[in-house]
N, C-alpha and C positions, 0 to 999 in steps of 0.2 A: 574413289575406285581407281583413280585413275593416277595416284600416285604408286598404289602395289604393280600395276602396269609399267609404269616409270622405271622401278626400279628391280623387276623381275630378272630381265639379262645381268644386272649387276650382282644379285642375291645369288642366281646360278653360278656364274665367275667363281665367286666367293666360297661359294659352298663345296663348288670341285675342286678348286684351290685345296682347301683345306684337308680335302677327302685324299687328295692325292699326297698333304704332307704327311698325315698319318698313317697312308700305306703307300710307301712308294715303291713298291714291289709293283704296284700298276699302272708309275707314272714309267717305266723302263727308262730310267732317268741315271742311267751305269755308265760310268767313265770306259770306252772301248769296248760297250756292250753290242748287243743286236740292234739298237737304234740308230748307231754310227753307221754300220754297215747297211744297215737300210735307207739310210740316208746317201750313203755315196753312191749304191746301187738306182735309186731312182735318180739322183743328178748323173749318173755316168747314161743313163736310158735319156734322160729328156738331151742332153746335150751330144749324144751318138748316135739319135733315133730320131727323136720330135724336131729339134732345130734345123737339121738340114729337110727334111719332110717338109717343113712349112715356109722354108726358102724357095724351095721347089714349087711347091702349089701357088707360094705369094708372085713368084716368077709368071708360072703358068697362067696365072689370072690378069697380069700385066699384059702377057704377051696379047691374051685373047683382047683385050681391051684396046690394046694398040690395033689389031687385027679389023675391028670395029669401028675401027677411027674415032675410038674416044681420045679428047684432046688433052687430059689428065694423065696417059698412059704412060708416056715417060715420067713424070714426074714421080711417079709410084713404082716403074722399077728403079731410078736412081737411090728410093727411101728402102726400096726392099733390098737393096743390092749393100746398101750403108748399114742396115739392120741387120744382115746376115755376116757380113763381118763383122761386126763388134759381136755379133752372137756367138760366132766360131773362135773369136777370141779372148770370150770371157774366162774360159778356163786358165788359159794364161795371162789373164790381167789379174785375176783372184790370186794364182800361187805367187805372181811379182807381190803384190802388195802384203801377202803372209809373209812372203822372205825378206820383206823391210820390216813388220813388225818383231819378228823373232829376230 
């Protein structure tokens, strides 16, 4: 019985892949189709709204920790600032890497 439980996720994955290969309309894997526009919309939403919101929330959290006297607040502020900068530059970095490949 334990062998069946061990292989059940793999079996579900294989059956799902076979099903999508036999019925490609369900996979929505057409070039330039709706999937690409949805992925671009989600990516833009994450970059334009969620990333700045998370940065501000992180900085406010670190500022509250600093106000309460937490010793590690300064290092957290620096870490949040570095992560925010890298996150804001991510679209530019991705575009630069794509330009190198093409």
